[in-house]
C-alpha positions as CSV (number, residue, x, y, z in Angstrom):
1,M,-11.3,-20.3,8.0
2,L,-10.0,-20.5,4.4
3,K,-12.3,-18.9,2.0
4,G,-11.2,-19.9,-1.4
5,I,-8.5,-19.1,-3.6
6,N,-7.0,-15.1,-3.7
7,H,-4.7,-14.8,-6.6
8,V,-2.7,-17.2,-8.9
9,T,1.1,-15.6,-9.5
10,I,2.4,-17.1,-12.8
11,A,6.5,-16.2,-13.1
12,V,7.4,-15.0,-16.1
13,S,10.4,-14.4,-18.2
14,N,8.9,-11.4,-20.4
15,L,6.5,-9.3,-19.1
16,N,5.1,-7.5,-22.1
17,R,5.0,-11.1,-24.3
18,S,3.4,-12.5,-21.4
19,I,0.8,-9.4,-20.9
20,V,0.1,-9.5,-24.5
21,Y,-0.6,-13.4,-24.3
22,Y,-3.0,-12.8,-21.1
23,T,-5.0,-9.9,-22.5
24,D,-5.1,-10.0,-25.8
25,I,-5.2,-13.7,-26.5
26,L,-7.2,-15.0,-22.9
27,G,-9.0,-11.8,-22.6
28,M,-7.8,-11.1,-19.3
29,Q,-8.1,-7.1,-17.9
30,L,-4.6,-5.2,-17.4
31,K,-5.7,-3.6,-14.4
32,V,-1.7,-2.2,-13.4
33,K,1.9,-2.7,-14.7
34,W,5.2,-1.5,-13.3
35,S,8.8,-2.6,-14.0
36,K,8.5,-6.4,-12.3
37,G,4.9,-7.1,-12.6
38,A,1.6,-6.3,-13.5
39,Y,-2.1,-7.3,-12.2
40,L,-4.7,-8.8,-14.3
41,S,-8.5,-9.9,-13.5
42,V,-10.3,-12.7,-14.9
43,A,-14.0,-13.1,-14.1
44,G,-13.4,-11.4,-10.9
45,Q,-9.8,-13.7,-10.2
46,W,-6.7,-11.8,-9.2
47,I,-4.1,-13.1,-11.8
48,C,-0.1,-11.6,-11.0
49,L,2.4,-12.0,-13.7
50,S,5.9,-11.7,-11.9
51,L,8.7,-11.0,-13.8
52,D,11.7,-13.9,-12.9
53,D,14.2,-15.9,-13.7
54,V,11.7,-18.7,-14.4
55,C,13.1,-22.0,-13.1
56,V,11.1,-24.9,-11.9
57,N,10.9,-25.0,-8.4
58,Q,12.8,-21.5,-7.9
59,D,10.4,-18.8,-9.1
60,Y,8.1,-16.5,-7.7
61,S,4.8,-18.9,-9.1
62,H,2.3,-19.6,-6.1
63,L,-1.5,-20.4,-5.0
64,A,-2.8,-17.5,-2.5
65,F,-5.6,-18.7,-0.6
66,D,-8.2,-16.3,1.0
67,I,-8.8,-15.7,4.7
68,D,-10.4,-12.7,6.7
69,E,-7.7,-10.8,8.3
70,Q,-9.5,-11.5,12.1
71,H,-8.2,-15.2,11.2
72,F,-5.1,-14.7,9.8
73,E,-2.8,-14.6,13.0
74,E,-4.6,-17.6,14.9
75,F,-4.1,-19.7,11.3
76,S,-0.4,-18.4,10.8
77,R,0.6,-19.1,14.5
78,R,-0.8,-22.8,14.4
79,L,0.6,-23.6,11.0
80,R,4.3,-22.5,12.1
81,D,3.4,-24.6,15.7
82,L,2.7,-27.1,13.4
83,G,5.6,-27.1,11.7
84,V,4.7,-26.1,8.1
85,K,7.6,-24.8,6.4
86,Q,7.8,-21.2,4.9
87,W,9.3,-20.4,1.7
88,K,9.4,-16.3,1.9
89,Q,8.9,-13.5,4.3
90,N,6.3,-11.1,3.4
91,K,7.5,-7.8,1.9
92,S,4.0,-6.7,-0.3
93,E,1.1,-4.5,1.2
94,G,-1.4,-6.9,3.9
95,K,-0.6,-9.6,5.2
96,S,0.5,-12.7,4.3
97,L,1.9,-16.0,5.2
98,Y,4.0,-17.8,2.5
99,I,4.3,-21.8,2.9
100,L,5.0,-25.3,1.1
101,D,3.5,-27.9,1.0
102,P,4.2,-31.4,1.9
103,D,5.4,-31.8,-2.1
104,D,7.2,-28.5,-1.7
105,Y,4.2,-27.0,-3.8
106,Q,4.2,-22.5,-3.0
107,L,1.5,-21.3,-1.3
108,E,0.3,-18.2,0.2
109,I,-2.4,-17.3,2.6
110,H,-3.4,-13.7,1.9
111,V,-5.7,-11.4,3.3
112,G,-6.8,-8.7,1.3
113,C,-8.0,-8.4,-2.7
114,L,-6.9,-6.8,-5.9
115,A,-9.2,-3.6,-5.0
116,T,-7.1,-3.5,-1.6
117,R,-3.8,-3.8,-3.2
118,L,-4.5,-1.4,-6.1
119,Q,-5.8,1.1,-3.5
120,Q,-2.2,0.8,-1.8
121,M,-0.3,0.7,-4.9
122,R,-2.5,4.0,-5.6
123,K,-0.9,5.6,-2.3
124,N,2.9,4.4,-3.0
125,Q,2.9,4.9,-6.2
126,S,6.2,4.3,-8.3
127,S,7.4,5.8,-10.9
128,D,7.4,2.6,-13.1
129,I,3.5,1.9,-12.3
130,I,0.8,2.3,-14.9
131,F,-2.5,2.0,-13.9
132,Y,-5.0,0.9,-17.0
133,D,-8.2,1.4,-15.3
134,T,-9.7,3.8,-12.6
135,S,-11.8,1.6,-11.2
136,S,-11.1,-1.0,-8.1
């Protein structure tokens, strides 16, 4: 049921420094920035920078897998029935299940894409959000 990688979230200790690194040095495109994070893209892939206290195994860094919405509830229920541990409750737009693998690596099962996330952010825009392009 999983379709592939949805996005990668990287915990950073200095958001502006990381944006410069990922855009100016690595060549990613900045899509949106807010006080605690930013979304970038590279070759059609969604990258999230999350301002966190960077601490091994105690930050928001994780790998997210893509799943179609019609499969999300059944897949999530199956994982919970199998006793898969959750590391976080979903508080963001869209459907997500945050789980741990057997070595406690943080994973996410996510419905949606960067374009749908940006649409939601435009609808519910807070004062600290800055959009850097008008597409997606």
